[in-house]
C-alpha positions as CSV (number, residue, x, y, z in Angstrom):
1,M,-0.7,45.5,-41.9
2,T,-3.2,47.9,-40.2
3,I,-2.6,49.7,-37.0
4,K,-4.9,47.3,-35.2
5,E,-3.1,44.3,-36.7
6,L,0.3,45.6,-35.5
7,R,-1.1,46.4,-32.1
8,T,-2.7,43.0,-31.5
9,A,0.3,41.1,-33.0
10,C,2.5,42.5,-30.3
11,G,-0.2,42.1,-27.6
12,M,-0.5,45.7,-26.6
13,T,-3.6,47.6,-25.4
14,Q,-4.4,50.9,-27.2
15,K,-3.0,52.8,-24.3
16,A,0.3,50.8,-24.2
17,F,0.7,51.1,-28.0
18,A,0.1,54.8,-27.9
19,E,2.6,55.3,-25.0
20,Y,5.2,53.0,-26.8
21,F,5.1,55.2,-29.9
22,S,4.4,58.5,-28.0
23,I,1.2,59.0,-30.0
24,P,-2.0,60.2,-28.4
25,K,-4.4,57.3,-27.6
26,R,-7.2,59.2,-29.3
27,S,-5.2,58.9,-32.6
28,I,-5.0,55.2,-32.2
29,E,-8.7,55.0,-31.5
30,N,-9.5,57.1,-34.6
31,W,-7.2,55.0,-36.9
32,E,-8.6,51.7,-35.6
33,G,-12.2,53.0,-35.7
34,G,-12.0,54.3,-39.2
35,T,-12.6,57.9,-38.3
36,R,-9.2,58.8,-39.7
37,N,-6.5,57.0,-41.7
38,A,-3.0,56.7,-40.5
39,P,-0.3,57.7,-43.1
40,E,1.1,54.7,-44.9
41,Y,4.7,55.7,-44.1
42,L,3.8,55.8,-40.4
43,I,2.4,52.2,-40.4
44,E,5.6,51.0,-42.3
45,L,7.8,52.7,-39.7
46,M,5.8,51.3,-36.8
47,E,6.0,47.8,-38.3
48,Y,9.8,48.2,-38.9
49,K,10.4,49.2,-35.3
50,L,8.3,46.4,-33.8
51,R,10.0,43.8,-36.0
52,K,13.5,45.2,-35.2
53,E,12.8,45.0,-31.5
54,G,11.4,41.5,-31.8
55,L,7.9,42.4,-30.7
56,I,6.2,40.8,-33.8
């Protein structure tokens, strides 16, 4: 999954998603906009946490 797919699957805004993971909102914007790429391990950890907490 991509960052945007994870975020939309749990129904969060960029701001809420950034706050949930304690990541700057600008990083989320850059990752979703294609300016930068999120590390693959980070995406996997985010997905794991969201699934474990029943958000997706």
